[in-house]
N, C-alpha and C positions, 0 to 999 in steps of 0.2 A: 748689568747696567739697568738702572731703573727706567721706567717708561718716560718719566719727565726728562731724564738725561738724554735718552734716545731722541725724544722730540726736539730738544735743544740742539743736539748734534745735526739732526736733519735740517733744521731751520738755518743753522750756520752754514751748512754745506751748500745751501742755495745762494749764498752771498758771493760776490766777487772775492778773489783772493785777498785783495787789500783790506776789504771789510772783515774777512775772516780773521786776519791778523789783529785788527782792532778788537774784535770779539774775544779772541784768545787772551789778549793783554788785559781786557776787562775782567774776564773770569779769573785770571791769575791774581789780580788785585782783590777780588772778592774772597778767594780762598786764603790769601795771605792775611786779610783783615779778620777772617773767621778763625784762622789757626796759624799765626805767624811763625811758630816753630815746628809745625807739622807733627804735633803730638796727639791731636784729636783723632778719633777713629770714626769711620762710617758705621751705620748699623750692621752692614755685612761684615766689615772687619771685626766689629765687636763680637758677632756670632762666631766667626772663625777663631778668634782668640779664646773665647770661652770654651769652644769645642776642643781646642788644642790643650788648654789647661786642664780640662776634665778627662782628656784622653790618656793614652799610655805614654809615659816618658821613660827615658833612661837618664839617670843622673850621670854627669860628667865623671864623677869619681868611680862609677861602676864600670867604666869602659877601659879595657886594656888597650891603650893607645899604641903599644908596641906590637900588637897583633890584631889589627882591626878586621882582618880577613874573616875571622870567625863570626862576624856580624853581617856578612854579605848574605843576601837572600838567594 
């Protein structure tokens, strides 16, 4: 979690529960306005996706689905 997000969480935690609920609803609206269908990624998610794409994969067609025990580590 970024430093800014942690600072925001700390500030919200100081509020009474009813105000925390209001803050949560406000943040939800901000996120939905920024990404209404949840398809955008954060910088951290983008890095993780790039690492996964550049890492090792196994194609679905290369897996013997009738005997997956041979893939156990």
